[in-house]
N, C-alpha and C positions, 0 to 999 in steps of 0.2 A: 871360476868353477871349483868345485870341492868334491873330494872323494872320501871324506871321513878321516879318522885318526890312524887307523891301522895301515892303510897303504903308505902313508908318509913314514911310518915307523919301518915298514919293509924297505922302502927306498933308502932310508938312512942306513939301515943295516947293510944293504947291498953296496952303498957308497963307501962304507967303512971297509968292507972286505975286498971290494973290487970285483970286476967281472972277468971271468976267464974266457977269453976269446980263442977258441981252438976248434979245428975240424975234427980232432981226435977225441975219443971218449975219455973223460976224466975218470980217475979211479973211483969206484964206489963199492960199498960192501955188497956182496952178492945176495940177492933176495932168494927166498925159498921157492918162488914160483916163476913162471914165464912173464917177462915184462909185457904190459898191455899199453896200447896207444893212449896217450893222455886224453882226458876228457875235460869238460868245463873250460873251453878255450876262450880267453878274453884278451883284448888289446886296449890299452888305455882305460881299463876297467869297463869297457863297452863290449857288447857281444861281438864275437867273431863273425864276420861276413864271409861266407863261402861263395858268394856271387861276385865274380870279377867285374861285372858291370855295375854293381852297387856296393862299392867298398865303404868301410867305415872311415870317416874323415877325422883326423887327429892332429893336434899340434905336436911338433917334435921338440919343443923346448924341454930340456931335462931328459931327452930321449923318449922312447915309447916303451911302456911296460907291456910285456907279453907274459902270459901265464897259462898253465894248465895243470891238471891233477895227474901226476904219474902214479902207476900202480903195477901190481903183478897179479897173476891168477891166484896166488895165495894171500887172501885178504886178511889172514891172521898174522902175517909176517910184517913187522914194522921196521925192518932193516932199511937204512937210508938208500935212496935212489938218486940218479942223476936225470934231470930234465934237460933235454937238448933241443935247441931251437935253431932253425935255419931260416934266413931271410934273403930275398933277392929282388931287384927291380923287375917288374913284369916285362919291361922292354929289353932286359938283358939278364936272363937267368944264369949266365956264366959267372956273374958277379955275386955268387952266393957266399954269405958269411955265416958263421956259427957262434952262438953263445950258449952257455950252460949254467944251470943252477945245480951245484953239487950238494950232496947230503940233504936232498929234499925228503920231506916226510910223506910217506905214502898216504893217499887220501886227502892231502891238503894242497892248496894252490902253491905252485912253485913259480915265483916271479923271476924275470930277467929283463934286461934292457937291450933293445936293439941298438946296434952301434950308431951313435949319433953322427959320426963323420960320413956315413953313407946316405943319410936321410936328407932329401932335397925337397924344398917346397914345391908342391904341385905334382910330385912324382908318386906313382902307385907302386906298392910293394906287396909281395906275397910272403907269408911265413908259415912254417909248419912245425909240429912238435913231435918228439919221440922220447920214450922212456928207456933208460939204460940201467942195467943191473949187472955189475961185473963185466963179463965179456959178451953179455947178451943184450940185444936191443929189440924194441918193439917195431911194428910197422909205423911209418910216418902217418901223422894225421892228415886229413884233407887240408889244403892251403886256406889260410885266412887272408883277406885282402884289405889293405889300408892305404889311404891317400893322405900324404902329408899336407897340412894346411897351416901355414904360418902367417898368412896375410889376413888382416882385419878388413871388414867392409869399408869401402872407400868413401861412403857418404852416409849421412843420417837419413832416416826415412822421412817421407812426406806424410802429413796427417790431415785429414779433412773429415767433416761431418755434414751430411745433408740436413739433419734435423736440429743440430745445435751449432749453428755457425758462430764464428768468434766475434762478429761485429755488431751484435745486438743482444738484448735480453731475451731469453728463451723461456717459454712455459715448461716447467718441469713435469715429470710424471711418466714420460716414455723413456725406455732404455736409450742410451746414447749410441747411435750408429756411427762407428768410426771406421774409416777406410785408411789402411796403411799401405804404403808403396815403397819398394826398395830404392827408388830414386836413382836407378842406373847401376846399382851395385849388384852385378849379375850372380854373385855367389850367395846372396841372402836366402836363407831357408825359412826364416820365420821372424817373429817379433816378440819382444818382452815389454810389458807396460805396467804402470803402477799409478794409483791416484795419490800416493803419499810422498812421492819424490824420491823414495828409496827403492832402487832396483836391486833385489836381493841376489846374493851369490847363487849361482846355478849349481845345484848339487846333482851331479850326473850319476853317482852310484853310492850305495852304502855297501859295507862289507859284512857278509853273513858268516855262518858257521863254516869252518874249514877254509876260511879266507876267500870264499866264493863271492865275487862281486854281485851285487843286486842292482843292475842298471835302472836308473830312473828316466822316465820320459817327461821332460819339462812341459811338453805340449799337451800332456794329460791334464794340465791345470788351465782351463780356458779363462779363468779370472785374471791370469797374469801372462799367458803365452798363447800364440796362435801361429800355425804354419802358413807360409806363403803358398799361393796356389800353384806356383812353379818356381824353380830357382830364379832369383832376381825379380820375383813377381810381387803380388799384392795380397791383401787379406782384408775382409770386412768382418767386424765383430760388433756385437751389441752388449754394452756394458752399463752397469748401474754404479754411479759414484757413491762414495760412502756418506755423503751429505748432499742435501738437495736444494741449496740456496746460495746465492752470491757467486763469487768467482770460483770456478772449478778448473783444475789443471790435471791433464793426463801426461805423464812422462813416458817416453817410448825410446827404444833402441832396437836396431836390427841385429839379427844373429845369423852367422854363416853356418855351414854344415858342421864345422868343428866347434860351434858355439862361441866363436869369437864375437864380441859385441862391437857395434859401431859406437860413435859418440852418442850421447843422449840428447834428444830434442823434446819439445813439449808442445802441447796444444791447450790453449786457455780459452774458456768461454764462460758466459754468465747465465745463471738460472734465476728467474724471478722467485722471490721468497714465497714459500708455501707452508708456513707453520700452521699447526692446528690452533684452535682457540681453547683456552683453559678457563673454566668458570666454577668457582666454589659456591656451594649453597649458602654459606655465610661469607659475605664479602670481607669481613674483618674478624676472623677467628682469633682467639687468644691462645696463649701457651696452654697445652693440655687438652684443648678442644679436639674432637674428632669431626671432620667435615667431609661431606661428599663432594667430589670434584667431577665435573662433566667435561669430556673432551669431544670436540667436533672437528672434522677434517676440513682442510681448505677445499672449497667447492670445485675449483678447477682441477685440483689434484684428484679429487674423488671421481670426477668425470673421466679421467684418463684410465684409472684402475682403482677399484674400490679399496679403501683403507681397511685393513684387517686387524691391526693391533697398534698399541701405543707403548712406548718405553717411557716410563716416568722415573726420572732421576731426582732424588732428594739429597740435599747437601747440608752438612752441619749437625746431623742428629747425634744422639748419645752413642750410637753404635757405628758412627762414621757415615760415609756416603752410601746410598743404597739405590738399586734399580729394581723397579717392579714392572713387569710386562702385563698389559691389560688387553684382553681380547675385545674387538669391536663388534657391534651389531651389524646387520646387513646394510644399514644406512650410513655406516662408518662412525657412529658415535659410540662412546663408552663412558662408564662411570666407575669410580672407585672411592673408597673411604681412606683418608689419611689423617693421622694424628699429628698435631702440631707439637713436636718434641725437640725442635732445634732451640738451643738455649739463648740464641741471639735473634732468632726469627726462623721462618721456614722459606726455603728456596727450592723451586721446582724448575726442571727443564724437561719439556715433553716433546717427543718426536713421534710422527706417525710412520707406519710401514704399509705400503700398498701390496696388493696381491701379486704384482709383478716384481716385487722386491725393492721398489723405489722407497728411499728414506727421505722424509721431509727435513727441512731445517728445524731448529728447536724453537718452541714457544717458551716464554719465561713467565713465571708467576712468583712473586716475592712478597713477604710481609715481615716487618721487623717489629720486635717488641722487647721490653726491658724486663729481665728476670732478676735484677739485683734487688736485695732487700732495702727497705728504708731504715735508717738508723737515726735515733734521736736521744738526746741527753739534756736534762735541765741544768746539770752542774757543769758539764763540759760541752758547750755548744759547738756544732760543726763550723770549722774555719774561724773559731773564736777562742777566747780564753776564759778560764774560770777555775773554781776550786783551788786546790793547792796540795802540797805534799801531805800525805796522810788523810786527805779529804776524800771519802768514798763518793763515787758517782754511779748512777744507774743508767744503763744503755738499753734501749728497747729496740727490738728488731721486728719490723712489720713487712709482710710479703706484698709483692705486686702481682703475684700469680697464685693460683689455687693449688691445694694438695701438698703443703709443705710439712715435712716430718721433723726436720731439725735445722739447726744453724751451727755453723762451725766458724770460730773466730780466733783471732790472734792479735795481741798488742805488740807492736814494735818488733815483729819477727819472732816472738816467743813461741814455744810449742803450741800447736792448735788445740782448742778445746771445743767439744761438741756438746750442745744442750738441746733437749727435745723442744719442739714447738708445743705451745699450749693452746688455750682458747683462741679461736679466730686465727690460728696458725701463727701467733706471735710468740716472742720470748723476750725475757729481760735478764740482764746479768749485772752484777755489781763489780766494780773495779776500783782499787785504791792505788794512786800513784805513789812511787817512792822517790821520785825526783821531779823537778820542774822542767819546763821547756816543751818542745814540740813532740807530738805523739801521733802514731798512725794505728788505726784499728781496721783490720781487714776482716770481712765477714761474708760468707756465702750460705745460701739455703740449699737443702737437699730435699727432693720430693719424696713422697711415699713410695714411688716406684724406683727410687735410687738414683735419680738424675741429679748430678751436681750442677747447680746453676751458676750464673756469672757472679764473681765476687764484687763487693762494693768496698771502697777505700774511704774511710772517714778520718779527717785530720782535725786536730784540736791542740790547744796549748794549755799546759798546767801552770798556774800562777806561782 
């Protein structure tokens, strides 16, 4: 569980200064108005429950934080106040103890810790708050009720599914109906689940202005949490996995009323592949071509819930990987135009999305092509020897793809030189060696749209 950064800082501050446990009023500067009963009461950063039959369940590790906003009738006076808290077991009100937060700021939450040595697992306590200013004190607040829960659920939940059993391949397309059961742990209040294997830290509260907690209800997120129908009971949910083919695993743990988790268990089942089909108008497009692609849904998937869109992921383009969403027609088909701009080929992964949210597994479409230039020299042949020191040689660059604007080359790691492409997108350069031995020429082409293509390495020997 997490409460954000500010509460931890407050607790560290209180731990440094210590808590003053006293029944008497601690000295405080007198405020200009009459003390008012603290408002905005919280315990463990959760809302105060004033119903003795429905207490807030909290762990006592590190004690229990209680807080309220003290004030006076003079809202313009910022003189420090004292927030006083009394706590007692509901079964024995005579065992009342008092803690205080001295020099509290009016209008801001004043935190304190209930005495840890009096808090017992399973025991219910009442606490109340009062504002003190000098010799004056406000009325007490109504009591808040908390039950200490330091015991984790004793067993992992059981998991079953009537429409995706674990012992066979299942047709995908319908939401996965999952039934979760507390498995004999009678304090279980709900369940947390995840398709990724990572059950995230439960954030029970954020801290807002004036230090006021803003409690979160994890069960408001039905994609990851659900309440049990009764303490120690069960729940049934309909979930959509993040992918729709192959082995699928749901990880689950139980949560008690204080949000203690059980150990994690899992439910694994198999979904038959349901990828769409991907068909280009040109079955063998070349680099730079623009081609229309048609996407068609898996027939069984379409019969469960109509496909409404496709996500088209392209990899290796000049601007990095991209995703384009394409809307489907009523029959589940869709078309889109794609330009082949990957310098080593074009690679697509396409998934469909049904009206009920079901995601198919991915269909793949790939084509590879060579965008390196061809290099030729009569004097210095590739992987051969020729010429000599001081003997010039001409090297001709010829493209394998269309639309070349220039070539950039370097001999033996020297600074790069760029030359424009001429007729038929070719270029020639002259080079004269100053020493004999092995040499390397690196050259790549750049298109008229600015795409730098794959370099070619040409090796030769000077006699």
